[in-house]
N, C-alpha and C positions, 0 to 999 in steps of 0.2 A: 558302741554304743555305750550314754552314760550308764549305771547300778543305780547313783542314788545322785539327786543334786541337793543343796542344803541351800535357802534362802531366810534374810528376814526381810519382812514388810514392815516399816513405820509408816501409817495411815495419813500423821499427821504432814508428811512432809513430802508425800507423792506430787511426782510433778507431769506435766502432760507436754509428752515428747512424740516429733513422729517418727514413724522410724521410715520416709521414706528415703530411700537411697543409700540405704544399710543389706548390706546383701551378705548371704549366710556363708562362713569361712572356716577353715579348718585350724588347729586352737596350737598353737603352735607349743606350747609345751607339753601336748601329747603327738609320739608320731601318728605321722597321717593313717598308713597301714592301718592303724588301732579306731581309726575313724572311718561314721557311715557317712559319705558325702553325697554328691547330686546326682550320682550315678542311679541310685536308687530310685528316685524321685520322677525321672521323665516319662512323661507319656502317659498318665496315671493316674490315678486316685486317694494317689499317696500323697500327704502336707509332711514339709522338713518342724514337726510338732515339737513346743518350744514344754521341756520340761519344769523350767521355772518359767512362768509368765513373766512376758517383757515387761508388761505394766506394773508389776509385784514388784522390780528391779528400779525403777526409775525414782528415785527420789533421792534427798541428798540435798547438800550444795549442786547450784546448776554442773558446774564440771564434775561431780561425782552421778549425779544422774547421767549426764550424758555416756559415761565411758561407760556406765552400766547397761544402757540403752545398746550401745554397742559390740559389746562382749558378752550380752544375752545368743546373740545370733554366733557365737560356738557353737562347730558339729558335735562339742562335748556338751550342749543342753540339748541337741535335739533330738529326738526316737522318728522313726515312719510312723505316720498315728491318718487313718482314712481321714479323707477332707470333712467328711458328713463329724466325725468326731472330733476335730480340732476345728473348724472354719466355723468366723464366729458368723457370718450367713448364713448357714444352716445349723446358730444354738450351739455352737460344739463344747458340751459338758465339760471336758478337761478343763478348760481355760473360764466356765462359768462356775468351776464346784466351790471355791471358798466364796461367792458369793451365796450362793444356795445355803451353806452347813451354817453362817455367819448371820442368815435372815435371824434367826430367832435367839441369839445370844450377844450380848452387852460387854465389844471387846473392850480392857482397859487400856486407854492409851491409845489404841489403833493398832498394836504391836502385838506382828506374829511371825512366829516359827514354822517354817516351811519344812517340809524333808521328800522328794519322790521320785518316783524312778517306774520304771517297769519292771515285770511281773517277768522273768525269765519263766520258760517248761520248753520240757524235752517235745513237745510237739506244737511249736510256736511256728507260723508261715514259712515255710523254705519262701526267697525269691530273689531274685539277683544278687546269690551267691552271699546273703544273708539271712535270718531269722528274724521275722517281723512280731514282736511280743502284739500277745491277743489281751493282755489286760495289763492297765497297768493303776499306780496307788501313790496315794497324799497320807501325809502323819502329817497334823497342824498343831501345834501348840500354841496357848494363849492365856493369859491369866482373865478370869471370868470379874468383871467387876458388881458383878452380883455379889460374891460372894471375897473377892479375892483370890481366888486359889487359882494354881496353875492344873489344866482339863488339857486332855490329848485328846485328839481326834483321830479314828485314821477310817478310811476309806480308798475301796478297790471300785474302779468305773472301769469296764470291758470292751474294747470293741471285737469283740470276736465273732459276731451275728454279721461283722462287713467287711469281715476277711476271708469269704465264701471265691470272692471273686475280684479282685484287686482293681482288674483293669476296668470293670462295667459291672457297679453294680448300684441298688438302690437304698435307701436312706431307708433302713431296719429301728426299729427301739434298740435305745440303750441299757444298760442298767444297772446299775449304782447301789454298791453293796457298804455298810460300817460293819468293819469287823474287831476285834482285838486289838491291842498290841502284841498281844501272844501271838498271835494270828497270823496277823506282816509279818510276824519273826517269824516265823515255819515258813510262810511258804516264799520269803523271798529270800531266806538265809543270812539278817543279816542283824544280831544283836541287837535290839530296843527296850532290850528288860531294864537299864533303868529306868525309863519313860513308865513302865506299867504301874506302877502305882500313881499315875494321874489319868491314867487311860476312862474317859466318859463315856466308852464303852459298858451296858447291862449286857453278861453272860446268860442271867436268867432270861430272858429274851427267845431262849434256844435250848428247845429240850435237850434235856443231857443224854437220853436213852440213844441220841440220836447215833453216835460215836464220831470220831473222830472225820473219817469222809463227810458222813452227812450233816457234820456243824458246817465245815468248807460248802456245802452245797446250799446248807439252811441258815446260813449267814440273813441276819434282816436285812429288807429290804430296806431301802428309804426312800426312793421315788424313782418311775420310770421316765422317760423324753415326755412324753402326755401329761404326768403330774406334774410338771415342773411350767409345760408350755402349752398348759391345757389341750 
């Protein structure tokens, strides 16, 4: 699976392209033995979940948008996500995260940079020879039109409650948390220190007395599925 995927969005140049007829394929730049393919997804409730959302990528000239639309289906952009976590008909929060975040933000020129991926843990769910991530993260960077400052927001979204039974599971509640850039660096093992000065997370919302483990449990809860969809 990808450790991270990075992409840019130019909202002023987004095109509406169909995904009809485009299949998921191995990325020829990476040996197939290092990619999670179709075998994992057969006859269960796991979706082939895009890290970089397809709709984010289809912008630019017609040729550029068409190529990006197709390339978004490489398995190097895909992770196993429970259908209730990912699927649009189930209001999949992973796919709707950017929209929710920017409800109260005026993004300058509609341009956004995004990095996202799974958070790998030692206790991830073993299934058909792989470990299914419990948690995913997105780091979103944009220039705020209100003050023309670069802002960075980091969110962690968990599908942990959905993975108790992959074969047959009802829709449970999702939890979305905003965390600091420093927290993301610690949990992912990826160094994002260059972005810390632009972090929009307010650490004072979390009591300092709870310690490092407590801070990970007490990260600010932004909304639940019920909050988003009534």
